[in-house]
C-alpha positions in Angstrom: -48.3 -25.4 38.5 -49.9 -24.2 35.3 -48.3 -20.8 35.7 -44.9 -22.4 36.1 -45.5 -24.4 33.0 -46.3 -21.2 31.1 -43.1 -19.6 32.3 -41.1 -22.7 31.2 -42.8 -22.7 27.8 -41.9 -19.1 27.3 -38.3 -19.6 28.3 -38.1 -22.6 25.9 -39.6 -20.5 23.1 -37.1 -17.7 23.8 -34.2 -20.2 23.6 -35.4 -21.6 20.3 -35.8 -18.0 19.0 -32.2 -17.2 19.9 -30.7 -20.3 18.4 -30.7 -19.1 14.8 -29.0 -15.8 15.9 -26.3 -17.8 17.8 -25.8 -20.1 14.8 -25.3 -17.1 12.6 -22.6 -15.6 14.7 -19.6 -15.2 12.4 -16.5 -17.2 13.0 -12.9 -16.2 12.2 -10.3 -18.9 11.8 -6.7 -17.8 12.4 -3.7 -20.0 11.6 -0.8 -18.7 13.7 2.4 -19.6 15.6 1.8 -20.7 19.2 2.0 -18.0 21.9 1.8 -15.3 19.3 -1.4 -13.5 20.1 -2.7 -12.1 23.4 -5.9 -14.0 24.4 -7.3 -10.7 25.8 -6.9 -9.1 22.4 -8.8 -12.0 20.9 -11.7 -11.6 23.4 -11.9 -7.8 22.7 -12.1 -8.4 19.0 -14.9 -11.0 19.6 -16.9 -8.5 21.7 -16.5 -5.6 19.3 -17.5 -7.6 16.2 -19.8 -10.1 17.9 -17.9 -13.0 16.5 -15.9 -16.1 17.6 -12.2 -16.4 16.9 -10.8 -19.9 16.5 -7.0 -20.2 16.7 -5.2 -23.1 15.1 -1.5 -23.2 16.0 1.7 -24.3 14.3 5.3 -24.5 15.5 7.2 -24.3 12.2 6.2 -22.6 8.9 7.0 -25.7 6.9 4.1 -27.4 8.5 2.0 -24.3 7.9 2.9 -24.4 4.2 2.1 -28.1 3.9 -1.3 -27.7 5.6 -2.3 -24.7 3.4 -1.3 -26.5 0.2 -3.4 -29.5 1.4 -6.6 -27.5 1.4 -6.1 -25.3 4.4 -6.5 -22.1 2.3 -10.3 -22.9 2.3 -10.4 -23.6 6.1 -8.7 -20.5 7.5 -9.2 -16.8 7.1 -6.0 -15.3 8.4 -2.4 -16.7 8.4 0.9 -15.4 9.8 3.7 -16.4 7.4 7.4 -15.7 7.7 8.7 -13.1 5.2 10.6 -15.5 2.9 7.5 -17.8 2.6 5.3 -15.0 1.2 6.4 -15.1 -2.5 5.7 -18.9 -2.6 2.3 -18.4 -1.0 1.5 -15.7 -3.6 2.7 -17.8 -6.5 0.7 -20.8 -5.3 -2.4 -18.6 -5.3 -3.0 -19.1 -1.5 -3.2 -15.4 -0.5 -5.9 -13.0 -1.4 -5.1 -9.4 -2.4 -5.7 -7.0 0.4 -8.3 -4.2 0.0 -6.3 -1.3 1.4 -9.4 0.8 1.7 -10.6 -1.6 4.4 -7.3 -1.2 6.3 -7.1 2.5 7.3 -4.7 1.7 10.2 -1.9 0.9 7.8 -0.9 4.5 8.3 0.4 3.6 11.7 3.2 1.3 10.4 6.8 2.4 10.2 7.9 3.2 6.7 10.9 0.8 6.8 8.5 -2.2 7.3 6.4 -1.3 4.2 7.0 -2.2 0.6 9.6 -4.9 1.5 11.0 -7.0 -1.4 8.9 -10.1 -0.5 5.7 -8.2 -1.1 6.0 -4.9 -2.9 3.3 -2.3 -2.0 2.0 -4.8 0.6 -0.5 -6.2 -1.9 -0.9 -9.4 0.1 0.6 -8.9 3.6 0.7 -6.5 6.5 3.7 -6.5 9.0 2.7 -8.0 12.3 5.9 -8.5 14.4 9.6 -8.5 13.9 12.6 -9.9 15.7 15.8 -11.9 15.6 17.1 -15.4 16.1 19.7 -16.3 18.7 20.5 -18.5 21.6 18.8 -19.0 24.9 21.6 -20.1 27.2 21.5 -21.4 30.8 24.3 -19.6 32.6 27.0 -21.8 34.2 28.6 -20.5 37.5 32.0 -19.1 37.0 31.9 -19.4 33.2 31.2 -16.7 30.6 27.9 -16.8 28.7 28.6 -18.3 25.2 28.4 -15.7 22.5 29.0 -17.9 19.4 27.0 -20.4 17.3 29.7 -22.8 18.5 27.5 -23.4 21.5 25.2 -25.6 19.3 27.4 -26.5 16.3 30.8 -27.2 18.1 30.1 -27.3 21.8 32.7 -28.3 24.5 32.6 -31.9 25.5 31.2 -31.1 29.0 28.4 -28.9 27.7 24.7 -29.7 28.4 22.8 -30.8 25.3 21.4 -28.2 22.8 18.0 -28.0 21.2 18.0 -27.2 17.5 15.3 -25.0 15.9 13.0 -27.1 13.7 13.1 -24.6 10.8 15.1 -25.3 7.7 16.1 -21.9 6.4 16.7 -20.5 9.9 18.9 -23.2 11.2 20.8 -23.6 7.9 21.2 -19.8 8.0 22.7 -19.9 11.5 25.1 -22.6 10.4 26.1 -20.6 7.4 26.7 -17.5 9.6 28.8 -19.6 11.9 31.0 -20.6 8.9 31.2 -16.9 7.8 29.1 -17.4 4.7 26.0 -15.8 3.2 22.7 -17.0 4.8 21.2 -17.1 1.3 24.1 -18.8 -0.6 23.3 -21.2 -3.4 26.8 -22.6 -3.6 26.3 -26.4 -3.5 29.7 -27.0 -1.8 29.0 -24.6 1.0 25.6 -26.2 1.6 27.1 -29.7 1.6 29.5 -28.5 4.3 26.6 -27.1 6.3 24.7 -30.4 5.9 27.7 -32.2 7.5 27.9 -29.6 10.3 24.2 -30.0 11.1 24.5 -33.8 11.1 27.3 -33.6 13.7 25.3 -31.1 15.8 22.2 -33.3 15.6 24.1 -36.3 17.0 25.1 -34.3 20.1 21.8 -32.4 20.5 18.7 -33.2 22.5 16.7 -32.9 19.2 14.7 -30.4 17.2 11.8 -28.3 18.4 9.9 -25.2 17.7 11.0 -22.0 19.4 8.5 -22.2 22.2 9.3 -25.9 22.9 13.0 -25.2 22.7 12.7 -22.4 25.3 10.7 -24.7 27.6 13.4 -27.4 27.4 16.0 -24.8 28.7 13.7 -23.6 31.4 13.0 -27.3 32.4 16.8 -27.8 32.6 16.7 -30.5 30.0 19.0 -28.5 27.7 21.7 -26.0 28.3 21.2 -24.0 25.2 18.6 -23.7 22.4 18.2 -21.8 19.2 15.1 -19.6 19.6 13.5 -16.4 18.3 13.9 -13.3 20.4 10.4 -13.3 21.9 11.0 -16.7 23.4 14.4 -15.6 24.5 13.1 -12.6 26.4 10.2 -14.6 28.0 12.7 -17.2 29.0 14.9 -14.6 30.8 11.8 -13.3 32.5 10.9 -16.8 33.7 14.4 -17.7 34.9 17.1 -15.1 35.5 19.7 -17.8 35.2 19.1 -17.8 31.4 20.2 -15.3 28.8 19.3 -14.5 25.2 22.3 -13.9 23.0 22.7 -12.9 19.4 25.9 -14.6 18.4 28.9 -12.5 17.5 29.1 -14.1 14.0 25.7 -12.5 13.3 22.2 -14.0 12.8 18.8 -13.4 11.2 16.3 -10.7 11.3 12.7 -11.4 10.2 9.3 -9.9 9.7 6.1 -11.9 10.2 3.0 -10.7 8.4 -0.8 -11.0 8.6 -2.4 -12.2 5.4 -5.9 -13.3 4.2 -6.2 -16.7 2.6 -7.4 -16.8 -1.0 -10.4 -18.9 -0.2 -11.1 -17.5 3.2 -14.6 -18.3 4.4 -14.9 -14.8 6.0 -12.8 -12.3 4.1 -14.5 -9.2 5.4 -14.0 -10.2 9.0 -10.4 -11.2 8.3 -9.6 -7.7 7.1 -11.4 -6.2 10.1 -9.2 -8.4 12.3 -6.0 -7.2 10.6 -7.1 -3.5 10.9 -7.9 -4.2 14.6 -4.4 -5.5 15.2 -3.0 -2.3 13.6 -4.7 0.0 16.1 -1.9 1.5 18.2 -3.0 0.4 21.6 -3.8 -3.1 20.3 -0.5 -3.4 18.5 1.3 -2.5 21.8 -0.7 -5.0 23.7 0.3 -7.7 21.3 3.9 -6.8 21.5 3.8 -6.5 25.3 2.4 -10.1 25.3 4.7 -11.7 22.7 7.9 -9.7 23.7 8.7 -9.3 20.1 9.3 -6.0 18.4 6.3 -4.1 16.8 6.5 -2.5 13.3 3.7 -0.2 14.5 5.2 3.3 15.0 2.1 4.7 16.7 2.1 1.7 19.1 5.5 2.6 20.6 4.0 5.2 23.0 2.0 2.4 24.6 4.8 -0.1 25.0 6.4 -0.9 28.3 9.4 1.5 28.6 11.7 -1.4 29.8 10.8 -3.3 26.6 11.7 -0.4 24.4 15.0 -0.1 26.2 15.7 -3.9 26.0 18.4 -4.7 23.4 17.1 -8.3 23.1 13.9 -6.9 21.7 15.1 -3.8 19.9 18.8 -4.4 19.1 21.2 -1.5 18.8 22.5 -0.4 15.4 25.8 -2.3 15.7 23.9 -5.6 16.3 21.4 -4.9 13.5 24.3 -4.4 11.1 25.2 -8.1 11.7 21.7 -9.4 10.9 20.4 -10.6 7.5 17.0 -11.4 6.1 16.4 -14.9 4.7 15.5 -14.3 1.1 13.2 -16.3 -1.2 15.3 -18.3 -3.6 12.8 -19.6 -6.1 13.9 -22.8 -7.7 17.1 -22.7 -5.8 15.2 -23.4 -2.6 15.5 -27.1 -3.5 19.2 -26.9 -2.4 18.1 -26.1 1.1 15.3 -28.7 0.9 17.9 -31.3 0.0 20.1 -30.4 3.0 17.2 -30.4 5.4 15.8 -33.7 4.2 19.3 -35.3 4.6 19.7 -33.9 8.1 16.2 -34.9 9.3 16.4 -38.4 7.7 19.8 -39.5 9.1 
């Protein structure tokens, strides 16, 4: 019995000796859209850098902005903002300048995704994924697949309900496109007309949701059409061949999401290691194969699934790209869109 006690004592001592090491294991906090990062990639990063990655998820970037402004910039290390949100994050002092010498894998990115107007010289952000916005539609036997924003803004009386994307600039941009207007207009009369259009659409719709939730409502047959981003559209088609992702004929939005380090990140060094890790060609391809969005990583293309590279819902042809616009930061004029969105959500 005494020998057994000695063994137990040694095991206990070993456990106590290991406790400080485990407690010192670095932790990376990533604030990111849901279903936007391959869990296997996270595990590989944890193994390589002997760390723990904690993901905190959001469904719309308005909620992301509010949380960062309320103190989240000191809680998280990495955030994934939409392109038009970046200038505001920089102006608010919420993003740290990137140390490019710690990001050698920047060389793998396509030149067209670098030095974009929202962050010249990529001082604060690194392109992560890009894509489009459109409609995930449940096909109806004997009827053509809708190819217009009318499917959500002016649907036929017998149509199944729609789900509206819970994102102000994106949904307002879609309504402006439907009306044949600039998605970045600051004309008060045009925006008032869009407000009224959205209010009518809201009364007929199932409600608002994030892109993932909207996709799921179509898959669950609760809705007949939803405004979604391209990755959810492609994954929706994979899950149910009776659905189709459509970029409306009136045109739509193209966007680039980026990786950025928060200004008060608890672990800035590990955050930049994570960004550089995501830029490795094989890792970038694995992320894109998981999300079904397009990658800005030129060196990753050789590792992508050939069927994804050939899929126009992921990589649209030139004639479709010509009908797509970026949402631009509008500075003080953003208040016009805020007023529209507040009125739509409140009524």
